[in-house]
N, C-alpha and C positions, 0 to 999 in steps of 0.2 A: 193695702200697703200702707207704712207710719204715712201719719199724714201731717209729720210734723218736721217732715224735712227742710229745710232750711241752707236755699244755695244762693253761695256770696260770690258774685261773679265780681273780679278784677282784673282788668284790661289798664293801659295806659293810658291814651286817649279812648273819646268815644262822643267824634266827630266826622266828620271828614278827612281830618288830617290821619285818620287812621287808617287811609285807604279802604281794599277789602273787607278789611277784619272791622269796619267801622261798620258794614252789612251784614257779614256771617254771627259777628257777637253778637251785633243788636236783634238780630230776625231768631235767635237760638233763642236767649234771651227769654224775650217775648212769646216765643209758644213754649215754651215751657214755662208761660207762667198761668199761658192762658189753660195747659193741662193740671192745674191746679198746685204747681210746686209755690211756695214762698220764694221771690229771687231777690234779690237788692243787688245794686251793681253799683261799684266804685272805679275808681280813676284820676285823672288829670285835666285840670281845667286847661284846654284852651283858645282862640280867638272866634273858632266858629262853633262852641263847644252848645251858649245861648242862643245861636238861630238852631241849632241840629238835635237841640234838647228835646221837643216835642217830637222829636220825629220814634222819640226811645216808648209814647204812651204806650200804654199801661204805666207803665214800667216808668218811677222816677229815680234813672243816676244821682248818686250825689259825686263835685266835681270839688277840687280842691289844687289851689293854687297852690304849683312846684318853688321851689328855693335852690333860684340858682340856674344853669342852664334845663331849663325845660329838656333836654334830651334824655338828660340824665335821671331828671322822675326823680327825684327827692319832693319828700311834702311825710312830716313830721303830722302832723293831722291828717294824716289819714293812714299812721299805724295805728291812731288813738282809739280811728273810727274802726277799726280789726280787730283794739283790747276786748272789743261789748262784747266780742263772738264768746260763742259753749261749746259744750261735748256734746247737748245734747240734740242732736238730729243737722247740723253746723255740718255745710261742707262747701271746704274754698273753692274755685275753678278759677284758674290762673290765664290769661289767655298769649301769652307771648311770651318774650324770654329776653336778658338781656339788661332790664331796666332794673332803679332800684323796689319799683313794685314790686320783682321777686324778691328783693332781702322785706317787706312789709309778710310777703302773703308767706316767706319761712320761722319770721317771730310770731307773727300770729297764729302760726298752722301748732307751732310748741307752744304757744303760753294755755291754748284753748285745748289742743289736746285733737282739735281739729282735723281733721283727714284734708287731703287736697288734690285735686286733679287739675294735671296741666296739660294746656292746649297750645304745642308750640310752633304751630301756623308755617309752620316751614321753615322754621329755623335755625333747624339743624342742621340743614342739606349742607352740605360738603360745599358748596358754591356759594348757598348764604356764612357761613362761618368762616370761610377767608378772603372775607369783607372788613373791614375794621378787627383784622383781628387782634391785635395785640389789646383792647380792647377789649377786647367779650375773652381771652383770655386771664387779662386780671379781673373781673367780674368774676370769670368759674369759678379762680380762685376764693376769692373773697364772699360769697355767697350764693352761685348761682349751681355749683354743682354741690353744694349742699341739699339746695330747695329743689333740685328735677329728685337728690336722691333719699331723699326726704317722703317727696308725693307716694301716695296711696297707693296714684296709678295715673297712667301718660296717655295723652288721649294726640291719634296718630289721623288724621284725616283722609289716607289713603294705604296703602301695605305699600308703599314704597317709602312710606315717611314711617311704618314699624323698623323698615326695615333702617333707613337712619339711625331710629333714637339708638338701636341694638348696637351698631356702628360704632355709637358715641360714647355705650360701654353700657347703657343704662339696661339693668337687671327688673326697672318694676312690672306689675300687670300692666298691658299696653291696652285700648279702648278702641278698635278700630271701627271708628265713626267721621262720615264725608260730610260739607256743607251741604247744606239747602237749596233751593230757591222755590221763591216766589213762580208761580205761571200765570202769565196772562192770559186771561182773555184775546184771539185774536183775532176775533170777528168783529168787535169792537173798529170803530173807524180811525184809521190811523189822524194825527195829528201831522201834519207837513211842517215840515224845517226848516228854514229860511236859508236856503243853499245859494251861490253863483248859478248866473244863466247858462255859463259853459258847463256846468252839471248836469244841464236838465238831460242831456239825452247819451249822457255815460253810466256804468253803472256804480258803484258804491260796494267799498268793503274800506270796516272799519276799523280798527284799532282800538279799544277803552278798553284803560285802565292808567295807572300811575305812569307817569314820564321820570323811568326811573332803569338805568344801565342794564338790572336785569334781565328787561321784558323783551330785551330782544331788542327796538326801534334799530338801529344799525345798521344789523347785516336787514333787515328788510328796506331798509332803501337802499345797501347795497344792490340788496336782490332785484328789487325795481328798477336800479339803470339795466341791468344785469339782461333784461328783456322789457324796454321801453316799450319794442316800435313796437310788440304783441300786446302791452296792455291797453292801448289808444284810448278803446272805449269804458276803461276806467278810473276809475278817481279814489287813492285811500287818505280816509279820514280820521284821524288823529285823534283824539278827543280824551281827555286826563288832564290831571292834575300836575305840573311843573315840583320833578322833585331833582332838589339839590343842583341847581342849574342846564336838568339834560337838554330837556329845549335845545336848549340854542345849540347844543351841542350838535343834537340830530338836524336842526335847520343849518347848520356850515356844511353839513354834509350834503344836504338835498339837494342847499345851490351848486352845492362845487360839483356833483352830480347832473346838474340843471336840469332836474327831475320835478322841477316847481310847481308845473302846469298841474301834476298829478299827486302832490301829493301837500292837506290842506290841513291845518290846525285848528282847532273849536274849540281849547280850550276844558277845563270843564265841564261837568253836565248835572247835573243831579235829575231826584224825581222826575217831573212830566215833561222835561226837558232828553231826560236819557228813553225815557219808554218811547219818544216822538222820535226820538235818533234809530234803536232798535228797530225800530216797526218803520224807517226808512232807507234802512240801506241791504244789497245785499248777500252780502257776505259780513264774515266775522276775519278774523285773523289774532295771535298771540302766539307772537316765534321767540317765550321764555326762556329763560337760563335755567331757573332756578321758581319754584313754586312750593305753597302746602297741594289745595287744590282751589283755583281761581275762579273766586266768585264771577266770575267778568268771562268763563269761557260756557260757565253753569246759564246764564241769562241767555249769553249765544244763543243755546243751545231750548231753552222753554220762549225764545222766539221763532225756532223753526228754521234759523241760520241759518249755512254752511257752513264750516269753520276752519282755518286750520290750525294745528295746533304743534307743539311740541310734545315727547314723553317726556320731558320738564314740568308739563302743565297736567301729571302726574292722574290722572284720568288710566283705569285699568288697560289694558291694549283688548281684551275680551270686549272694552264698550268702545272704541275706540277704532275698531276694524270695519266697521260700517260705520261709524256715524260724524267722522273727520275724515279730513283729509291733515296726516303725522310730516313732519320734516323733524329736522335737525337744524336747531337754531346759528344756521350756518348758511351765508347769502347761494349758494350754491342749492342747498337742499330745499332752500324757504322759493327762490326761482322756480326749482321745478313745482313745487306745489301749489303757485299761484298761475303757471301754467296750467296743469291739471284741474284748476277749479274752471278758468277762467274760456277751455277747448269746451269744458260739458258744455249736454244740450244744456236750453235751463227746467226743461221737468226731472234729471239727474238734479242736480241743485236743488230743488225743489227736495224732492226724495231723500237726495240726504237731512236735511233739515229737519224735516218732519220725523227721518227717524231719533235725531237726535231729542229733539222733544217731548217722543215718547216714551227714551229713555229715561228723559228727567224727571216726568212727570209718572211713571211706574216706581224708583226707582231715588229721587232726590228732592224730591216734598218736605218742608219743614214739618209738618204731622209729623210723615216717620222719622225725621233728623233727633225730633226732641222726647217721641220714645225709645227712642235708641237710648238714648244721653240719659234721662229719666229714671230706669231702666237699671244704665253704672254709677247711678249715686244713690239710689236704695241698696241696691250687694255694698258699694265702700261703706256706709252707715250699715252693715249687717241684716238689713231688713228686705234683704229679696233675693233670689237665685243670681248662679254668678250667669248673665248674659252671657251669647252666644257673640257677641261679639265683640266678647276679650280674648288675646292671645294668648297661648303658652311666652311664657315664658327662655 
């Protein structure tokens, strides 16, 4: 293959503030670079970037301070950074939509005649489009629709996202390449997590994701309240950063439903602390309304945790029918899933978790995912054959 390929990854934020994208975008870029491709990463600076920058090593991302509201993403310096692109093997890979990083991508791609691949990361989902809909319509008129139509390829994380892309009216070639996951060694000794004494003899079900309305926390606590008497042996651990004050709303509902003794918040956890929690819980749940392909679920699978997920988590149904408990993001359905989980024998829960781990080991390692994406890149610059992951228009 042509070794002059240069991939310019552009994303809005490059720290833990980006949520799941911080893991998925970073690990994909690192693994692509590990396979011999030149990767440049750029985005906007935020208050956590200086702490998290080393997690990108051996890559050295460039962070530009935004002008005006940080959420908008205006950065003339970022535009200038992209102005150095050439059309000799350069590709722009934009991660995410609806920010001015999209406008920077459009300008740079046209100026350098460099092909663009865009990863919406779930941001064309019907539920996601309905949030801040007026602002998104305006962004679409000003730049995003042109940016998407200009793309040489759109990257979908799953078949469901492919359908969302087509429903949005886009006829571009679409590469269906999922997220990957790092596979932990479960034979190493787990570091104990600090837990209250009242948890010692109870099983723990973990929710680990952003505390955002789309993640289904409110129907989850309603479901816990519905079957509280049958869940005496379980506690629910809520881990993740607060998003827009949603934690206060959920805590108020928990207090109203009088289930304070069963639901506990531990805040955001990263690195070794995150690993420790995943090793010290008995199950995982993400009753989400809208996702691309959530890193948190793949991580739970990698730790062999029996999991409760929704169809909106977008794992293919043929993969989840015997690797997870699938529920709808509604209290009654979640309650049924909780009862199914808690009534299982321990051997049944263990077997469910082991099947989930086997799934990600066989399909979702970062090495495999990076190889698929590199094949797409070479096809885009006409230096490789059409990859098998490319969907027909």
